[in-house]
N, CA, C and O of each residue as an XYZ file, in Angstrom:
336
protein
N       0.845     -1.164      0.000
C       0.000      0.000      0.000
C       0.897      1.236      0.000
O       1.817      1.317      0.814
N       0.655      2.200     -0.891
C       1.521      3.390     -0.936
C       1.323      4.260      0.297
O       0.223      4.389      0.835
N       2.436      4.849      0.722
C       2.367      5.734      1.886
C       1.780      7.080      1.486
O       1.997      7.548      0.368
N       1.033      7.705      2.400
C       0.488      9.026      2.065
C       1.608     10.062      1.954
O       2.616      9.995      2.658
N       1.405     10.999      1.070
C       2.399     12.042      0.855
C       2.305     13.051      1.988
O       1.232     13.581      2.276
N       3.434     13.310      2.624
C       3.450     14.295      3.700
C       3.580     15.693      3.097
O       4.390     15.929      2.200
N       2.782     16.591      3.598
C       2.866     17.963      3.130
C       3.906     18.712      3.952
O       3.978     18.570      5.172
N       4.688     19.490      3.277
C       5.679     20.311      3.948
C       5.083     21.708      4.127
O       5.153     22.546      3.227
N       4.502     21.942      5.292
C       3.814     23.197      5.542
C       4.817     24.344      5.636
O       4.506     25.461      5.222
N       5.999     24.096      6.165
C       7.007     25.152      6.278
C       7.421     25.654      4.894
O       7.604     26.856      4.705
N       7.569     24.763      3.946
C       7.915     25.165      2.584
C       6.811     25.961      1.917
O       7.071     26.920      1.190
N       5.576     25.553      2.173
C       4.446     26.281      1.592
C       4.343     27.684      2.175
O       4.074     28.643      1.451
N       4.556     27.804      3.476
C       4.496     29.119      4.112
C       5.655     29.984      3.632
O       5.489     31.188      3.432
N       6.830     29.380      3.446
C       7.980     30.132      2.938
C       7.709     30.654      1.528
O       8.026     31.803      1.223
N       7.125     29.820      0.667
C       6.763     30.276     -0.679
C       5.770     31.426     -0.616
O       5.892     32.404     -1.353
N       4.799     31.304      0.260
C       3.777     32.336      0.394
C       4.378     33.652      0.882
O       4.071     34.713      0.337
N       5.220     33.592      1.889
C       5.804     34.816      2.455
C       6.769     35.466      1.462
O       6.730     36.680      1.266
N       7.627     34.671      0.841
C       8.570     35.233     -0.130
C       7.826     35.829     -1.314
O       8.198     36.891     -1.814
N       6.777     35.149     -1.764
C       5.973     35.682     -2.855
C       5.311     37.002     -2.500
O       5.264     37.917     -3.322
N       4.799     37.106     -1.276
C       4.175     38.363     -0.853
C       5.207     39.474     -0.693
O       4.924     40.635     -0.989
N       6.411     39.118     -0.222
C       7.476     40.122     -0.077
C       7.885     40.667     -1.441
O       8.264     41.833     -1.549
N       7.814     39.858     -2.463
C       8.143     40.319     -3.815
C       6.948     41.022     -4.450
O       7.104     42.071     -5.075
N       5.763     40.453     -4.292
C       4.582     40.933     -4.997
C       4.099     42.294     -4.502
O       3.793     43.165     -5.316
N       4.025     42.492     -3.207
C       3.422     43.717     -2.680
C       4.244     44.962     -3.028
O       3.684     45.906     -3.585
N       5.550     45.007     -2.725
C       6.279     46.240     -3.082
C       6.375     46.482     -4.587
O       6.238     47.616     -5.046
N       6.608     45.427     -5.346
C       6.734     45.631     -6.790
C       5.395     46.006     -7.405
O       5.343     46.803     -8.342
N       4.323     45.444     -6.891
C       3.003     45.822     -7.397
C       2.632     47.246     -7.054
O       2.059     47.960     -7.877
N       2.960     47.669     -5.829
C       2.671     49.051     -5.437
C       3.505     50.036     -6.245
O       2.984     51.037     -6.738
N       4.781     49.759     -6.379
C       5.666     50.662     -7.113
C       5.261     50.748     -8.584
O       5.165     51.842     -9.140
N       5.027     49.617     -9.202
C       4.634     49.602    -10.603
C       3.284     50.266    -10.796
O       3.087     51.011    -11.756
N       2.364     50.004     -9.899
C       1.036     50.614    -10.010
C       1.066     52.114     -9.849
O       0.390     52.830    -10.588
N       1.840     52.605     -8.892
C       1.922     54.053     -8.681
C       2.592     54.730     -9.870
O       2.104     55.748    -10.361
N       3.699     54.176    -10.333
C       4.404     54.796    -11.454
C       3.581     54.745    -12.746
O       3.578     55.704    -13.518
N       2.890     53.641    -12.977
C       2.026     53.562    -14.158
C       0.832     54.492    -14.006
O       0.397     55.106    -14.981
N       0.304     54.601    -12.805
C      -0.821     55.503    -12.561
C      -0.451     56.953    -12.780
O      -1.248     57.726    -13.310
N       0.761     57.333    -12.373
C       1.221     58.709    -12.596
C       1.334     58.987    -14.088
O       0.948     60.063    -14.545
N       1.850     58.044    -14.845
C       1.957     58.233    -16.298
C       0.606     58.353    -16.963
O       0.413     59.195    -17.840
N      -0.325     57.523    -16.556
C      -1.673     57.581    -17.140
C      -2.379     58.860    -16.712
O      -3.068     59.489    -17.516
N      -2.210     59.251    -15.441
C      -2.831     60.483    -14.950
C      -2.306     61.701    -15.712
O      -3.085     62.571    -16.102
N      -1.000     61.765    -15.922
C      -0.437     62.904    -16.642
C      -0.853     62.900    -18.106
O      -0.932     63.959    -18.728
N      -1.115     61.741    -18.654
C      -1.587     61.682    -20.032
C      -2.967     62.323    -20.167
O      -3.254     62.977    -21.170
N      -3.820     62.135    -19.158
C      -5.152     62.714    -19.232
C      -5.181     64.182    -18.808
O      -5.994     64.949    -19.322
N      -4.324     64.582    -17.893
C      -4.346     65.963    -17.434
C      -3.591     66.901    -18.363
O      -3.959     68.071    -18.471
N      -2.549     66.428    -19.036
C      -1.775     67.246    -19.969
C      -1.665     66.485    -21.286
O      -0.696     65.755    -21.498
N      -2.653     66.646    -22.178
C      -2.685     65.816    -23.393
C      -1.443     65.936    -24.275
O      -1.036     64.938    -24.872
N      -0.830     67.099    -24.383
C       0.334     67.248    -25.255
C       1.564     66.570    -24.683
O       1.970     65.513    -25.166
N       2.169     67.169    -23.650
C       3.382     66.557    -23.097
C       3.093     65.300    -22.272
O       3.993     64.492    -22.041
N       1.868     65.135    -21.835
C       1.538     63.957    -21.032
C       1.524     62.679    -21.837
O       1.664     61.588    -21.284
N       1.354     62.808    -23.156
C       1.343     61.608    -23.995
C       2.718     60.946    -24.012
O       2.823     59.739    -24.226
N       3.763     61.723    -23.790
C       5.112     61.146    -23.732
C       5.273     60.289    -22.483
O       6.121     59.397    -22.449
N       4.472     60.549    -21.462
C       4.552     59.754    -20.236
C       4.048     58.337    -20.468
O       4.347     57.438    -19.681
N       3.294     58.128    -21.528
C       2.798     56.778    -21.810
C       3.945     55.846    -22.168
O       3.885     54.653    -21.872
N       4.991     56.373    -22.800
C       6.145     55.520    -23.094
C       6.857     55.154    -21.791
O       7.419     54.065    -21.673
N       6.834     56.068    -20.810
C       7.383     55.748    -19.496
C       6.566     54.678    -18.801
O       7.109     53.843    -18.077
N       5.247     54.703    -19.025
C       4.372     53.690    -18.430
C       4.661     52.314    -19.006
O       4.645     51.322    -18.277
N       4.921     52.243    -20.289
C       5.259     50.933    -20.871
C       6.595     50.435    -20.340
O       6.774     49.233    -20.145
N       7.532     51.344    -20.104
C       8.819     50.929    -19.530
C       8.636     50.418    -18.105
O       9.253     49.429    -17.710
N       7.784     51.097    -17.336
C       7.520     50.662    -15.959
C       6.890     49.278    -15.956
O       7.265     48.424    -15.153
N       5.937     49.054    -16.847
C       5.291     47.742    -16.918
C       6.244     46.673    -17.435
O       6.146     45.511    -17.040
N       7.164     47.056    -18.315
C       8.134     46.099    -18.825
C       9.093     45.632    -17.735
O       9.409     44.445    -17.646
N       9.554     46.566    -16.907
C      10.503     46.200    -15.860
C       9.816     45.681    -14.602
O      10.387     44.840    -13.907
N       8.621     46.148    -14.286
C       7.929     45.709    -13.076
C       7.075     44.472    -13.270
O       6.816     43.734    -12.320
N       6.639     44.245    -14.494
C       5.754     43.118    -14.782
C       6.311     41.751    -14.413
O       5.598     40.951    -13.808
N       7.567     41.455    -14.759
C       8.100     40.141    -14.390
C       8.171     39.903    -12.881
O       7.972     38.779    -12.420
N       8.453     40.951    -12.116
C       8.498     40.791    -10.662
C       7.091     40.560    -10.095
O       6.911     39.784     -9.157
N       6.116     41.233    -10.666
C       4.732     41.013    -10.239
C       4.308     39.592    -10.576
O       3.711     38.901     -9.751
N       4.618     39.162    -11.789
C       4.248     37.802    -12.209
C       4.970     36.747    -11.369
O       4.362     35.758    -10.958
N       6.255     36.952    -11.115
C       7.009     35.992    -10.304
C       6.488     35.904     -8.880
O       6.365     34.810     -8.330
N       6.181     37.048     -8.276
C       5.615     37.050     -6.929
C       4.252     36.384     -6.890
O       3.935     35.656     -5.949
N       3.443     36.636     -7.919
C       2.123     36.017     -7.973
C       2.223     34.502     -8.124
O       1.437     33.765     -7.529
N       3.181     34.036     -8.912
C       3.374     32.590     -9.081
C       3.808     31.952     -7.763
O       3.321     30.880     -7.406
N       4.720     32.602     -7.037
C       5.151     32.059     -5.751
C       3.993     32.004     -4.751
O       3.839     31.022     -4.025
N       3.187     33.057     -4.720
C       2.031     33.063     -3.816
C       1.060     31.957     -4.204
O       0.546     31.252     -3.336
N       0.804     31.800     -5.495
C      -0.138     30.771     -5.940
C       0.377     29.367     -5.611
O      -0.397     28.506     -5.194
N       1.677     29.135     -5.796
C       2.235     27.826     -5.472
C       2.166     27.561     -3.969
O       1.906     26.433     -3.551
N       2.396     28.581     -3.165
C       2.277     28.421     -1.715
C       0.856     28.089     -1.298
O       0.644     27.248     -0.424
N      -0.118     28.744     -1.917
C      -1.528     28.459     -1.603
C      -1.885     27.042     -2.036
O      -2.557     26.316     -1.305
N      -1.435     26.653     -3.225
C      -1.728     25.294     -3.697
C      -1.140     24.238     -2.764
O      -1.786     23.228     -2.486
N       0.066     24.463     -2.287
C       0.689     23.488     -1.386
C       0.008     23.454     -0.028
O      -0.079     22.396      0.595
N      -0.476     24.601      0.438
C      -1.206     24.600      1.710
C      -2.526     23.863      1.597
O      -2.978     23.240      2.558
N      -3.143     23.930      0.435
C      -4.418     23.216      0.231
C      -4.205     21.746      0.002
O      -5.148     20.964      0.125
N      -2.997     21.343     -0.326
C      -2.709     19.921     -0.474
C      -2.646     19.434     -1.902
O      -2.446     18.241     -2.130
N      -2.807     20.309     -2.869
C      -2.715     19.901     -4.286
C      -1.267     19.980     -4.717
O      -0.517     20.841     -4.256
N      -0.883     19.095     -5.587
C       0.500     19.115     -6.085
C       0.533     19.482     -7.530
O       1.609     19.551     -8.124
């Protein structure tokens, strides 16, 4: 008879905490910087449109950190629930 798989709760919690440590600051920073670019685009249509290129740069550099943090959080949640 196969033995039941033991869940490593410490590893799941570590994934969750590390993911949140990456996700929250990078998400806040990227969101604020992208929001400023979008806000300036609407408030100053001429020179503010140049801020949209800054917004794409912010999303390009911040996006992978947001995605990586979200993946770590999701894997931690999945392991806590017991799915592999």
